[in-house]
N, C-alpha and C positions, 0 to 999 in steps of 0.2 A: 594440310596434315590431317591424319586420321584422328578422330576423337576417341577418347576412352582407352588409349593404349599406353599412355604415359603414367608412371607411378605417382602416387601422392607424396609430396614432400611435406613433412611436418617438423616442428621444432623438437629437437632431441638433445639431451645432455650426455656427453661422453665423459666418463670418469677414468682416469689413468690409475690403475691399481698400484703401480710402482712408485709414483710420486704423489698421488693424491690430488693432482690437478684436475679441474673440471672445466669444460667449455661447452657453450650452447651453440648449436648449429642446426641446420636443416638436413634431414636425411630421410631415406625411405624405410630404414629399419625401425622396428618398434619393440617395446618391452613392457612387461607387466609391472616391473618395478618403477617407482616414481621418486622424484626428488623435488623439494621446494627450492626454487631458484631465487636469486637476489631481487627479482622484480615482483616477488610475491606469488607467482604462478607455479603450478606443479607440472613438471615435464617428465616424460619417460627417460630413464637413465640406462645407458649401455656401458657396462664395465669392459675396459680393454686392458690387456696386459702391458702394453707399451705404447707410448705416443711420442710426439716431438718433445715433450717435457722430460722424458726419461730415457730416450734413445741416445746411445753414446755418440752417434754421428752428429746430432743436433746440440748435445750438451758439451761436447768436447772432452768428456771424461771417459776415455777408452781404457779398457782393462788390458794390461800387458800379460800375455800368456808366456809361461816359462817353457818354450819349446825345447831348449837345450836340456833341461831337466827331464822332460818327457822322453827324449831320445835316449839319454843315459839310462833311465829306468827301464826302457824297452830292451836295450842292449844287455843290461845285467840280468834281466828276467829270462831272456832267450839266448843266453851266451853259448850254451853247449849244444843247441839244436842245429841241425843241418850241416854239421862238420864231420 
């Protein structure tokens, strides 16, 4: 393999903004913000909007959209157009 072509993996903490969950892993991304972890070390922290802790697919808490209500609202709004 060629040398010096692979990125450096370093420990990084990802923080889910929706649920507040944090997890430590290795990644190539970096950040200027840091967080003190449970082991006493300070690691860069990356804020993410959604992770497996808050995504409806993994949590099983899916939102039900009222599609019938939306169709009725559309029909009442545009009732006289196009006829």
